[in-house]
N, C-alpha and C positions, 0 to 999 in steps of 0.2 A: 504493500500500500504506500509506503514511504517513497519508493522508487516511482510509482505512478504519480504521486503528488509532485515530486521533484520535476518529472517530465512535464506535467501540466503547467507548473509555474515557470518553466523555461521557454514555453512556446511564446511566439509573438502575440497570440491572442491575449494571454495573461498580462503581457507587458504593456498592453494598451492602457491598463488601469493603474499604472504606477507612474509616479513623478509627473513629468511634463509630456508624457507620451500621447496625451490627447491631441497634441499638436500634430503628431504623425498621422492620426486619423483624418484630421482636416486636410493635411497635405495630400493624402491619398485621394481624397475627393477632388481636390483641385487638379491633381494629375489626371484623373479620369475625365474631368471636364476638358482639359487640354487635349487629351487623346481623342475625345469626341470632335473637337474643333478641327484637329488635324486630319482625322480619318473621314468624318462625315461631311464637314463643311469645307474641307480641303484648304485650310489656312496654313500655308507654308508647311505642307505635310512632311517633306523630306527632312526638315529639321525639328519641327514641333513634335512629331511622333517620337523620335529618339530622346528628345529633351524631356518630354512628359514621362516616358518610360523610365528614364534615369531618375526623375523625381519620384516616381512610384517606388522603385526598388530601394532607394536610399532611405525612404521613410517607413520601411517595413521593420518593426522592432525585432532585433535579434539577427537580422540578415548580415550585419557587419561587412557590407560591401564597400563602404566609404567611411573613413575615420577623419573627421575634421581636425582632430588634434595633430595629425601628421603635417598639416599645412597652417597651423595656428600662427597668428601674428603676421600672416602674409609671407611666410618663409617655408621652404621645404626642410623638414627636420630629418636629414638623411640618417642620423644616428638611430632614430626610432624605426626607420625603414630597415635598418640593419639588425634590429632586435635588442637594442639597448633599452634598459628599463627606464621608466619615467622617474625623474628625480624631483625632490621638493624645490630645488633651485629653478628647474625648468618651469614648474607650475607657477612659481612666484613671478618669474619673468613674463610669462604669458598673461597672468592676471594684471601686471603692471602695464602691459601693452594693450589692454582693453579687450582681451579675448572673452567671449561670452561665458558666463558661469556654467551654463549647461554643457558647453564643450569641455571645460576643465573638469566638470563633475563626472564625465564619461570615463575617466581614468583615475587611478590612485597611485601613490608613490610605490614604486617597485613593479608596477604592471609592465608587461611587454605587449606590443601591438602585433596582432596577427593580420598582416597586410592583406586587404581585400582586392578583388578584381578592379574595381573602379578607382581605388587608391593608385594603382599603377597606370590606368588609362588617363587619369587626371594629370599625370606628369606632362603629357603632351600639351595640355592647356597651359599649365603653370610655366612651362619652359618656352611657350610661344611657338610650338611646332605646328599644331593643328591649324590655327588661323592662317599661318603663312602658306601651308600646303593648300588650304582652301583658296587662297588668293592665286596660287599658281594655276589651279583649275579654272578659276574665273577668268584669268588672263588668256588661257587657251581657248575659252569659249567666247571671247569678246572681240568684236571687230572695232578697231580704233579708227577706221577710215573716216567716219563722220566727223570725228574730232580733228583729224589731220586736215580734212577738206575745209573745215570751218573753224579756224583757231579761236574765233571770238567766243565760241561756245565754252571755251575753257573758263572765261570770266563768269559765265552763268553757273558753271559747276562750282566755282569758288564762292559765288554769292550765296549759294544754297547752304554753305557750311556755316553761315551766320547763326543758324539754329543751334549749332553745337555750343557756341560761345554765349548765346543768350540763355540757353538752358543751364550752362555752368553758373552764370550769375544768379539765375533763379534758384538753383540748388543751394548756393551759398546762403541766400536769404532764408531758405528753409532750415538752415542749421547744419548742412552737410559740410565736412571739412574739404579742403582743396582737392585731395586725392579722390574722395567719393564724388565730389561735384564734377570733376573731370570725366570720371567714368560714366556718370549719368548724362553729361552733355554729349558724349560721343554717340549716344543713341540717335541724336539728330542727324547723323551721317547716313542713317538708314542702311547700315552695313554691319550685319551680324558679326562676321569674323573680326572686324576692326574693334567693335564694342567689346568682344570677348578678349582680344589681345590687350587692349588698354586696361580693362577691369582686372584681368589676371595679374597685371603688374602693379596697379595702383590701389585697387580696393577689392581684393579677392573675396572678402566676406560678402560682397554684394553681387557676386557673379551670377548666382541663380536668378534673383529678381531682375537684374539688368538684362540677362540673356532672354528671359521670357518676355520682358517688356519690348526689347528690340525686335524680336521675331514676330511678336503679336502685332505690333504697329506696322511692320513691313508687310504683313499679310493684309492689313487694313488700308494700305496705300490707296486702292481704288475707292475707298469710302471717305478717307480723310481729305485727300487732295482736291477733288472736284469742287466742293463748295468754296474752298479758299481761292481756287483759280478763277471761278466765276465771279466771286465777290470783288476781286482786284482787277478784273478786265471788263472792257465793254464788249458788246456783241460784235462791233466793227473790228476791234482788235482780234477777237477770236476767229474772225473770218479771213485774216491776212493769209495770203497764199505765198509760200516761199519757193524760190527757184530750185530746181534739182541741184544737188551737190556735184561738184566736179569729180571726175574719176581720180582716184589716188593710185599712184604707181606702186609696184611691188617694192622698189628700192626705198620709198618713203615709209612703207609699212615695216620694213626691216630695221631701218635706221631709228625710227621713232622710239621703240622700247629701249634701245641702247642709250640714246641721248637722254631720255627721261630718267633712266636709272642713275646715270652719272650725275645729272643736275640735281635731282631730288636728294640723293644720298649725300651729296656735298652740302646742300642747303639745310637739310634736316636729317642728320645722321640717324636719329632715333626712328625715323620712318623707313630706313633702308631695308629691313627685313621684309616688310609688307610690299613695298614698291618693287624690290628686286624679284620677289617671287611672282608678283603680278606680271611684270614685264618679261620674265623668263618664260612663263607660260604662253604669253602672246608671241614671243620670238619663236617658240616651238611651232606655233600655228602658222606663222607668216614666212618663215625662212625657206620652207619647201623641202628641206632635207632631213627633217625629224618627224615625219608623219607618225611613226610608231610611238614616239614619246608624247606627241600631242594627243593622240587618241587615248593613251594610257592615263595621262594627266586629267583629261576631260571625263573619263569614265571610271576605270577601276580605282585609281588613286583617290579621285574626288569622292566616290561612293564610300570607300573604306574610311576615309578621314571624317566624312560627314557623320557616319555612325559613331565613331569613337568620340568625336567632338560633342555631338548631341547628348549622348548618354552620360559622359563625364561632366558636362556643364549642368545638365539636369540634376545630377546627383548632389550638386552643391546647394540645391534649394531645399534645405532641411527646414523643419518647422521653426527652429530657433532663429534662423536668419530671415526666413520668408514672411512669417507671421509677425510683422512689426509695423510700426508707423512709417519706418523708412521705405517700406515697399510701396505704400500709398504715395509717398513723395516721389519715388522713382517713376511710378506710372504717370503721375501728373506732369512731371517735368519731361517725360518722354513724349507725350502728346504735344507739349509746348514746343519742344525741339523740332518735331516733324512739321508742325504748322509754320513755325518761323523759317525753317529751311525752305519750305515750299514758297512762302511769301517772298523770301529774299531773292530767289531766282526769278520769279515773275516780275517783281518790282525793278530789278536791274535791267531786265529785257525792255521794260517800258521806258526806263531812263535812257538806254542805249538808242532807242528809236527816235529820241529827240535830235540825235546827231547823225543818224544813218540815212542814206538815200534809199537803200533797199531795206525795207522794214523787216524786223524779226517778229514772228508771232509770239507774243509773250508767254503763251502756254508752254512753250518748250523749256522755259526757265524753271518750271516746276520739276522737270526731270533731273535737275541738278542734284537732288538727293540721290544717293547711289544705289537705290533699289533696282538693279539691272535685271531684265529690261522692263520690269513692271511699270516704273514711273514713266518711261517713254511711251508705253502703251496707253497709259492714262491720258497723256498729252494728245496722243492721236485720237482717242475716243472723244474727248471733250471738244477738240477741234472739228471733228466730223459732225458733231451735233450742231455746230454753228454753220458749217459749210461742208455738205456731204462730199464735195469734190476736193477737199483739203487732205493732203497726205503729209503728216508731220512726223511720222515715226522715225525716219532716218535722220531728220533734222534734230529731233529730240534725243536721239542716241548720242549726239555729240556732248551735250551737257551731262547726259547720264553717265557716260564713261569718264568724263571729266570729274564728276562727283565721286567716283571710286578713287581716283587719284587724290582729289581734294580731301576726302575723309581720311585717307592714309597719312597725308601731310599734317592734317589737323591732329591726328593721333600722335604723330611724332612730336609736334609742338607741345602738346599736353604732357607727354612723357618727359620731354626735355625740361619743361618748367617744374614739374612736380615729382618726377620719378626718382 
């Protein structure tokens, strides 16, 4: 009978009723809601499904697949990975660093950590490996020709990054410290891997809420952007028809990623990992002699890394970190960042039209947020509502891919300032 009672008390079902484990039950419900949105509603399913499943398994009491203590204080504690016992000095240092009491209470002096699966997978996030590999895949799937053909669109992509810095200011007013505010602001870049890259370096404790917020809002781009675009433009502006873009030579497509890598890495060294991987992937695509590498990066590598990234990021969304007032602040600032980024691109396009003979349709400015190619499709859709004969997709792809570069540069600036 005693053995049966011990077994019953060791199950996850029994642990739901001890300590703060009620939070785990709430998080499991949230994970199931996100799975519903990803599978049934098709909101960014390729990332939302693994993120939600990672959130699910990390909140199952007793599963021990992810141990926050291994990454407490924003650092990787390699000694604990190696089986070293937890010391009183270590716990004191982590308490002084502001680590949540629930995390510290999960271990006692003398305990050793049995490393779980997601503990190992999360190393790829913490070391900045997965976001960079995702960027390589994005580069291999992206055509930079619209940006090369119309360099002015680079300004629109830059203007859309204003949302990042306005959200940073807003987060500071809400009481977040500079590291946390930087991580929240980068949501406005509408680039999930960049948000994860910055947050893993600056505010790892917020990685779960920020990742969920970033990808949720990316999925809602077709809902968030059109009202803002219509509010800031007249029907006459939305009807503006733009001339077809010039044809870009193969030489230009090959030289572009090399030049951008050199320039951005020298200008903002902290952005070099993201930009270098983005441009390497694009070079694989355009050079014509690495087809096998291009296909591998676009498919097998991208798919594998997406699974690892999603599951490990979702696993950081524990009840302790997710169920707090900070999460509400992150969600609020995330929508502010998206809205301001959209408005920034549209307003700059309107301003440029004051000086240009060949007018720009301001709608393409909204594509400066780097949700590729969804934001460009939204510009196309809203433009065709005003003028069915208007084809803005390729024009909008210029600011769209410029936004990818811009968000990486903004990430590098924030890391340089606060990292």
